[in-house]
C-alpha positions in Angstrom: 93.5 11.0 83.7 96.0 8.2 83.6 98.0 7.2 80.5 97.7 3.9 78.8 100.6 2.4 80.6 104.1 3.7 80.3 106.5 1.4 82.2 106.3 -2.4 81.8 107.7 -3.7 85.1 110.2 -6.1 83.6 112.1 -3.6 81.4 112.0 -0.9 84.0 113.4 -3.1 86.8 116.2 -4.4 84.6 117.5 -1.0 83.6 117.1 0.5 87.0 119.1 -2.3 88.6 121.8 -2.3 85.9 121.3 -6.1 85.7 124.0 -8.2 84.1 122.9 -10.2 81.0 123.8 -13.8 81.6 126.1 -15.1 79.0 126.2 -11.9 77.1 128.5 -11.8 74.1 130.3 -8.7 72.9 130.5 -10.0 69.3 129.4 -7.1 67.0 128.2 -9.2 64.1 127.2 -7.4 61.0 124.1 -8.8 59.2 123.2 -8.1 55.6 120.0 -6.1 55.2 116.9 -8.0 54.0 115.8 -7.4 50.4 112.2 -8.4 51.2 109.5 -5.8 50.8 111.7 -2.8 49.9 109.4 -0.1 48.5 110.6 1.8 45.5 112.3 5.0 46.5 113.2 3.8 50.0 116.1 1.6 49.1 118.7 3.9 50.8 116.9 3.4 54.1 116.3 -0.4 54.0 119.8 -1.1 52.7 121.8 1.3 55.0 124.7 -0.1 57.0 124.6 0.0 60.8 127.5 0.8 63.1 127.0 -0.7 66.6 128.7 1.0 69.5 128.6 1.5 73.2 125.2 2.7 74.5 127.0 5.1 76.9 125.9 8.2 75.0 122.3 7.1 74.3 120.2 8.8 76.9 119.7 8.2 80.7 119.5 4.4 80.3 122.7 4.3 78.1 125.3 3.7 80.8 123.4 0.9 82.4 122.9 -0.8 79.1 126.6 -0.4 78.2 127.4 -2.2 81.5 125.1 -5.0 80.4 126.9 -5.5 77.1 124.0 -4.0 75.1 125.2 -2.1 72.0 123.4 0.8 70.3 123.3 2.4 66.9 121.4 4.9 64.8 119.2 4.2 61.8 118.1 6.9 59.4 114.4 7.1 58.3 112.5 9.7 56.2 110.5 12.3 58.1 107.7 11.9 55.5 107.5 8.6 53.7 105.7 10.3 50.9 108.8 12.5 50.4 111.8 10.1 50.9 114.2 12.6 49.3 113.3 15.1 52.0 114.3 15.5 55.6 115.4 12.5 57.6 115.2 11.4 61.3 117.7 9.4 63.4 116.3 6.5 65.4 118.2 5.2 68.4 118.3 1.4 68.4 119.7 -1.1 71.0 120.7 -4.7 70.6 121.5 -7.7 72.9 123.1 -10.3 70.5 121.7 -13.9 70.6 124.0 -16.2 72.6 122.9 -19.5 71.0 121.3 -20.9 67.9 119.9 -17.7 66.5 116.5 -17.5 64.8 116.5 -13.8 64.1 115.8 -10.4 65.8 113.0 -9.8 68.3 111.9 -6.1 68.2 110.4 -4.8 71.5 108.4 -1.7 72.4 107.6 -0.8 76.0 104.5 1.3 75.5 103.7 4.9 76.4 103.3 6.3 73.9 106.5 8.2 74.4 108.4 5.6 76.4 112.1 5.0 75.6 112.5 1.5 74.3 116.3 1.1 74.5 116.1 -0.7 77.8 113.9 -3.4 76.4 117.0 -4.9 74.7 117.6 -6.5 78.1 114.0 -7.6 78.8 114.7 -11.2 78.0 118.0 -11.5 79.9 118.7 -15.0 81.2 115.9 -16.6 79.2 115.8 -18.9 76.2 114.6 -15.9 74.1 117.9 -14.2 74.8 119.7 -17.2 73.4 117.6 -17.5 70.2 117.1 -13.9 69.2 118.9 -10.6 69.0 116.7 -8.7 71.3 116.3 -5.2 69.9 114.8 -2.1 71.5 114.2 1.3 69.8 113.2 4.8 70.7 110.4 5.8 68.3 110.8 8.9 66.2 110.9 12.0 68.4 111.3 10.0 71.6 114.2 9.5 74.0 117.6 9.3 72.3 116.1 9.5 68.7 116.7 12.8 67.0 115.3 15.4 66.7 113.3 15.1 70.0 109.8 16.2 70.7 110.4 19.0 73.2 107.7 21.4 74.3 108.7 22.6 77.8 111.8 23.5 79.7 112.5 21.6 83.0 111.3 24.6 85.0 108.1 24.8 82.9 107.5 21.1 83.5 107.8 21.6 87.3 105.3 24.5 87.1 102.8 22.5 85.0 102.8 19.8 87.7 102.2 22.3 90.4 99.2 23.8 88.5 95.8 22.9 89.8 93.9 21.6 86.8 91.0 20.1 88.9 89.1 23.4 89.4 85.9 22.8 87.5 84.4 26.3 88.2 84.1 28.5 85.1 87.2 30.4 86.1 89.1 27.2 86.7 88.1 25.7 83.4 89.1 28.9 81.6 92.5 28.9 83.3 93.2 25.2 82.4 92.2 25.7 78.8 94.5 28.7 78.6 97.3 26.6 79.9 96.5 23.8 77.4 96.4 26.2 74.5 99.7 27.7 75.5 101.3 24.3 75.9 100.2 23.4 72.3 101.6 26.6 71.1 104.9 25.9 72.8 105.0 22.4 71.1 104.4 24.0 67.7 107.1 26.7 68.3 109.8 24.5 69.8 109.3 21.2 68.0 107.7 22.4 64.8 104.5 21.4 63.0 106.4 19.4 60.4 107.7 16.9 63.0 104.5 16.9 65.1 102.5 15.9 62.0 104.8 12.8 61.5 105.2 11.2 64.9 102.0 9.1 65.0 101.7 5.3 65.0 101.1 5.5 61.2 104.7 6.6 60.7 106.3 4.5 63.5 105.2 1.2 62.0 106.9 2.2 58.7 110.1 2.8 60.8 109.7 -0.6 62.3 109.7 -2.2 58.9 112.9 -0.3 58.0 114.5 -1.6 61.2 113.4 -5.1 60.3 115.0 -4.8 56.9 118.2 -3.2 58.2 118.6 -6.0 60.8 118.5 -8.6 58.0 115.1 -10.2 58.9 112.7 -11.1 56.1 109.8 -11.2 58.6 109.3 -9.4 61.9 109.3 -10.9 65.3 107.7 -8.4 67.7 106.8 -8.0 71.4 104.7 -5.0 72.2 103.6 -3.8 75.6 100.6 -1.6 76.2 100.7 1.2 73.6 103.2 -1.1 71.9 100.2 -3.4 71.1 98.8 -0.5 69.0 102.1 -0.4 67.1 101.8 -4.2 66.6 98.2 -4.0 65.4 98.9 -1.2 62.9 102.1 -3.0 61.7 100.0 -6.1 61.2 97.5 -4.1 59.1 100.1 -2.4 57.1 102.5 -5.4 56.5 100.6 -8.6 57.3 102.8 -10.7 55.1 106.0 -9.6 56.8 105.0 -10.9 60.3 106.6 -14.1 61.6 105.5 -13.8 65.2 103.9 -11.1 67.3 103.0 -11.0 71.1 100.9 -8.1 72.2 100.7 -7.7 76.1 98.4 -5.2 77.7 96.3 -4.6 74.6 94.6 -1.5 73.3 91.4 -2.1 71.4 91.5 -0.4 68.0 87.7 -0.3 67.8 87.4 1.8 71.0 87.2 5.6 70.8 89.3 7.5 73.3 86.3 8.4 75.5 85.4 4.7 76.0 89.1 3.9 76.5 89.4 6.5 79.3 86.3 5.3 81.1 87.4 1.6 81.0 90.8 2.7 82.3 89.1 4.5 85.2 87.3 1.3 86.1 90.6 -0.6 85.9 92.4 1.8 88.2 89.5 1.6 90.7 89.8 -2.2 90.6 93.6 -1.9 91.3 93.0 0.5 94.1 90.5 -1.8 95.7 93.0 -4.7 95.5 95.7 -2.5 97.0 93.3 -1.5 99.8 92.7 -5.2 100.6 96.5 -5.8 100.7 97.2 -2.6 102.7 94.6 -3.5 105.4 96.8 -6.3 106.6 99.5 -3.9 107.8 99.4 -1.9 111.0 100.8 1.2 109.2 98.2 1.2 106.5 97.0 4.8 106.1 93.8 3.6 104.5 92.8 1.7 107.7 92.0 -1.9 108.5 88.6 -1.9 106.7 88.9 -1.8 102.9 85.2 -0.7 102.8 86.4 2.7 104.1 89.5 3.0 102.0 88.2 5.5 99.5 87.0 7.8 102.2 90.3 7.7 104.1 92.2 8.1 100.8 90.3 11.3 100.0 90.9 12.6 103.5 94.6 12.3 102.7 94.5 13.8 99.2 91.9 16.6 99.4 93.9 18.9 101.8 96.7 19.0 99.1 94.5 20.9 96.8 95.1 24.1 98.8 98.3 23.2 100.7 101.0 20.9 99.3 102.6 18.5 101.7 106.2 19.1 102.8 109.0 17.3 101.0 112.8 17.3 101.2 112.7 18.7 97.7 111.6 22.3 97.8 108.8 21.7 95.3 106.5 20.1 97.9 103.8 17.5 97.0 100.9 18.9 95.1 97.5 17.2 94.8 98.2 16.4 91.1 101.6 14.9 91.9 100.1 12.9 94.8 97.5 11.4 92.5 100.1 10.7 89.8 102.4 9.0 92.4 99.5 6.8 93.6 98.6 5.8 90.0 102.3 4.9 89.4 102.2 2.7 92.5 99.1 0.9 91.3 100.7 -0.3 88.0 102.2 -3.3 89.7 102.1 -5.1 93.1 105.9 -4.8 93.1 105.3 -1.1 93.9 102.6 -1.6 96.5 105.1 -1.6 99.4 106.4 1.8 98.3 102.9 3.1 97.8 101.8 1.9 101.3 104.8 3.6 102.8 104.2 6.7 100.8 100.6 7.0 102.0 101.7 6.3 105.6 104.4 9.1 105.3 101.8 11.5 103.8 99.5 10.8 106.8 102.4 12.1 109.0 102.9 15.2 106.7 105.8 13.9 104.5 105.3 13.6 100.8 108.8 12.5 99.7 107.9 8.9 98.6 104.8 9.9 96.6 106.8 12.7 94.9 109.5 10.2 93.9 106.8 7.9 92.4 105.3 10.9 90.5 108.8 11.8 89.3 109.2 8.2 88.0 106.0 8.5 86.0 106.8 12.0 84.7 110.4 11.2 83.6 112.1 13.6 86.1 115.7 12.7 86.8 117.6 13.1 90.0 119.3 16.2 88.7 115.9 17.9 88.0 116.0 17.4 84.2 113.2 15.6 82.4 113.1 13.0 79.7 110.7 13.9 77.0 108.2 11.2 77.8 105.3 13.5 78.7 105.8 15.8 75.7 106.1 12.8 73.4 103.1 11.2 75.0 100.9 14.2 74.3 102.3 14.7 70.7 101.7 11.1 69.7 98.2 10.7 71.3 97.1 14.0 69.8 97.8 12.8 66.3 96.7 9.2 66.8 93.1 9.9 67.7 90.4 12.6 67.1 90.2 15.1 70.0 87.2 15.8 72.1 86.1 19.3 71.1 82.5 19.2 72.4 82.5 20.9 75.8 79.3 19.1 76.8 80.9 15.8 76.1 84.0 16.8 78.1 81.8 17.6 81.1 79.9 14.4 80.8 83.1 12.4 80.5 84.5 14.1 83.7 81.4 13.0 85.7 81.4 9.5 84.3 85.2 9.2 85.1 84.5 10.2 88.7 81.7 7.6 89.0 83.9 4.9 87.5 86.9 5.7 89.8 85.5 7.1 93.1 89.0 7.1 94.7 90.0 9.8 92.1 86.9 12.0 92.7 88.0 15.1 94.6 84.4 16.2 94.9 84.8 19.2 92.6 82.8 17.9 89.7 80.3 20.4 88.3 79.2 18.7 85.1 81.6 20.9 83.1 85.3 20.4 82.3 88.1 21.9 80.2 89.0 20.7 76.8 92.1 18.6 76.7 95.3 19.8 75.1 94.6 17.8 71.9 91.6 20.1 71.2 94.2 22.9 70.6 96.8 20.8 68.8 98.5 22.5 65.8 98.3 19.5 63.4 95.3 17.3 62.6 95.0 13.6 63.7 96.1 10.9 61.4 94.3 7.9 63.1 90.8 7.0 64.2 89.0 4.0 65.8 88.5 1.2 63.3 88.3 -2.6 62.9 91.7 -4.0 61.8 91.9 -5.6 58.3 94.6 -8.3 58.6 93.5 -11.0 56.2 97.1 -12.3 55.5 98.3 -12.2 59.1 99.8 -15.4 60.6 98.6 -16.4 64.1 99.5 -13.9 66.8 99.4 -14.2 70.6 97.6 -11.6 72.8 98.3 -11.6 76.5 95.7 -9.9 78.8 95.7 -9.5 82.6 92.4 -9.7 84.4 93.1 -6.8 86.8 95.3 -4.6 84.5 94.6 -1.0 85.7 95.7 0.7 82.5 94.7 -1.6 79.7 91.6 -3.5 80.8 91.3 -7.3 80.2 88.4 -7.0 77.8 90.5 -5.0 75.4 92.8 -8.0 75.0 89.9 -10.4 74.5 88.6 -8.1 71.7 92.0 -7.6 70.1 92.6 -11.4 69.9 89.3 -11.8 68.2 89.9 -8.9 65.7 93.4 -10.3 64.8 92.2 -13.9 64.6 94.9 -14.7 67.2 95.2 -16.7 70.4 94.5 -15.2 73.9 96.5 -16.0 77.0 94.8 -14.7 80.2 96.8 -13.9 83.4 94.9 -13.7 86.7 96.5 -10.8 88.4 96.5 -7.1 89.2 99.3 -5.4 87.3 100.0 -3.7 84.0 101.6 -6.2 81.6 103.2 -9.5 82.6 105.3 -11.0 79.7 108.9 -11.7 80.9 108.0 -10.6 84.4 108.9 -14.0 85.9 105.6 -15.8 85.7 106.5 -19.3 84.3 103.0 -20.1 83.0 103.1 -17.0 80.8 106.7 -16.9 79.9 106.8 -20.6 78.8 103.9 -20.1 76.5 105.4 -16.9 75.0 108.8 -18.6 74.5 107.2 -21.6 72.8 105.4 -19.3 70.5 108.4 -17.2 69.5 110.7 -20.1 69.1 108.5 -22.8 67.6 105.5 -20.7 66.5 103.2 -22.8 68.7 100.0 -21.0 69.7 97.8 -22.5 72.4 95.0 -24.7 71.0 92.7 -23.4 73.8 92.9 -20.0 75.4 94.9 -20.7 78.6 94.6 -19.0 82.0 97.7 -18.4 84.1 
């Protein structure tokens, strides 16, 4: 089942291209920490100095960020905020310094959970926001270049997991999948440790965000959160409503939804995106789904189903498994900017070559060209398993599987039996620290929620509901992609810029 959106298109494209930040300054200006809202016993964290340096040694994105003039630093936070004298963690933070009349810092998170946020320091490059704000990205605790990392598997083990067939819903297949899920949870416990796993949830990350705010010298937070980053924003707003100056949440998660409802709505969203892609693809002679979108699901399954027993050939000796093919397709459905690659990948697969879809799957899974992995998948599992109660009822798991297939027919491989394995979170070594609830944000100033009508990963309705729950404004974008802010849509970006700069929220919910 797909994740809740791991790669906002704007941030990903900027880092991948190694774009140059227009007018970037290399001035390394020190800013005095803010004294607002410093809790007793945490003074050493809020008042710490920060040494900005080249991003070159900060993970896979570091060299590209260094070429853009972005600088990086480390900020210390307590592992357990109830024990500030105990163990500490090191957060990796990036910053593109404001080039004009500075308002403050703008903290950005790209989603995931588990996605590295260092590249988001460049997300506003060339815009008015880059002139008015120090744009700051960060790797949440346990993620990316922050230390220590959440690490459950070796690179070889990650490759093996991707090759494993988890879609067998026979009793023997379910038993094998649950065994693998249980072993994975045990590896996470052994290699990362229960103490860190118990403190990587959203509850702790928003406390880290407030430390970052204070260290950067801002009395109030300016925040842009994509996808899962909207959850961080919502919980920050609940925890520190009086410390928010401005907040834009794009690709929203609804805090009132339970994980089961969220998964089913996400399935509907991906089916909608697949249908839109099929319409686009039908206009091309090389479309492997054919010229009639009404037959696209059938043709798609004819391409995918043989991979269950026989992976497609690839230049890479791994081959293209059924699971990786589906992952690659889902990655391609996140944005129309990837539809050309997806169309080409399906066309190549029809000729027996799985290279393009494997590359798309590698992008989603965080596999680098040298065969090493970032920790995005391990971090994704660790964070989601503590953020929400797991499904432990096998009957419910089976019902969910059948409903998922009905909601997204293009993902139905025909092997549904009414039974399904329990997810890895059912075997997690530490209990969850979050649950669905209605936000309590009485003191929160106006926020802006952006929701895309055809978002495959975070359905439009969730944004409508979140805006209502937070008492904020809603900006609707008519499109089929996951997140849109700072993706080059003037109607959206102009409204977001006016909000961040002048705190102007639309009087009426606009549509772009």
